[in-house]
C-alpha positions as CSV (number, residue, x, y, z in Angstrom):
1,M,-104.4,84.4,-12.1
2,A,-107.1,85.7,-14.4
3,Q,-109.8,85.5,-12.2
4,T,-107.7,87.6,-9.8
5,I,-107.0,90.1,-12.5
6,Y,-110.6,90.2,-13.7
7,G,-111.9,90.6,-10.1
8,L,-109.8,93.3,-9.2
9,C,-110.6,95.2,-12.5
10,T,-114.1,94.8,-11.5
11,L,-114.0,96.2,-7.8
12,T,-111.7,99.1,-9.2
13,S,-114.2,99.9,-11.5
14,L,-116.8,99.6,-8.6
15,A,-114.5,101.8,-6.3
16,C,-114.0,104.4,-8.9
17,A,-117.9,104.6,-9.7
18,W,-118.6,105.0,-5.8
19,M,-116.0,107.6,-5.4
20,L,-117.4,109.6,-8.0
21,L,-120.9,109.5,-7.5
22,T,-120.0,110.2,-3.6
23,R,-118.4,113.4,-4.7
24,Y,-121.3,114.2,-7.0
25,R,-123.7,114.1,-4.2
26,R,-121.2,116.8,-2.1
27,N,-120.6,118.8,-4.8
28,G,-123.3,118.6,-7.4
29,V,-120.8,118.8,-10.4
30,R,-122.7,117.4,-13.4
31,L,-119.7,115.8,-14.8
32,L,-118.9,113.7,-11.9
33,F,-122.2,112.2,-12.2
34,W,-121.8,111.1,-15.8
35,S,-118.1,110.0,-14.9
36,G,-119.6,107.9,-12.0
37,L,-122.7,106.2,-14.6
38,C,-119.8,105.6,-16.9
39,F,-117.7,103.6,-14.3
40,I,-121.0,101.9,-13.4
41,G,-121.3,100.7,-17.0
42,M,-117.8,99.8,-16.9
43,S,-118.0,97.7,-14.1
44,V,-121.2,95.7,-15.8
45,N,-118.7,95.0,-18.7
46,N,-116.3,93.9,-16.2
47,V,-118.7,91.5,-14.6
48,L,-119.9,90.3,-17.9
49,L,-116.3,89.3,-18.8
50,V,-115.6,87.3,-15.7
51,L,-119.0,85.8,-16.8
52,D,-118.2,85.2,-20.3
53,K,-114.4,83.8,-19.7
54,L,-114.9,82.1,-16.2
55,V,-118.2,81.3,-15.4
56,F,-119.8,80.3,-19.1
57,P,-117.0,79.7,-21.4
58,Q,-118.9,77.9,-23.9
59,V,-121.2,80.8,-24.3
60,D,-120.2,84.1,-26.3
61,L,-120.7,87.2,-24.0
62,L,-118.9,89.3,-26.3
63,P,-121.8,91.6,-27.8
64,L,-123.1,92.2,-24.7
65,R,-120.0,93.3,-23.3
66,L,-119.2,95.4,-26.2
67,A,-122.8,97.1,-25.8
68,S,-122.1,97.6,-22.1
69,A,-119.0,99.3,-22.7
70,L,-120.7,101.3,-25.6
71,V,-123.2,102.8,-23.4
72,A,-121.0,103.6,-20.8
73,L,-118.9,105.4,-23.0
74,L,-121.7,107.0,-24.5
75,L,-123.1,108.2,-20.9
76,L,-119.7,110.0,-20.5
77,L,-119.6,111.5,-24.1
78,Y,-123.3,113.0,-23.5
79,G,-122.1,114.4,-20.1
80,L,-119.2,115.9,-21.7
81,I,-120.9,117.3,-24.9
82,Y,-124.3,118.6,-23.2
83,E,-123.4,119.8,-19.7
84,D,-122.8,123.4,-19.7
85,K,-120.5,123.8,-16.8
């Protein structure tokens, strides 16, 4: 059951990133770009979660997962603070 949930979370993050970046290409709204990058980072985080819990359970990938989540949220935070429109 965990494999299914982790996989669905990864696919959902990728779908959100794809939709946000596709809409950014059409409209050019910069906040969509930063949100899309954030969701790409969250997708990386979910892939690392799958690797950590299912593929390599003996290896602790928590620092990498936390770093990817931090980078993803910092990208969104940068977009929220420094974009003027």
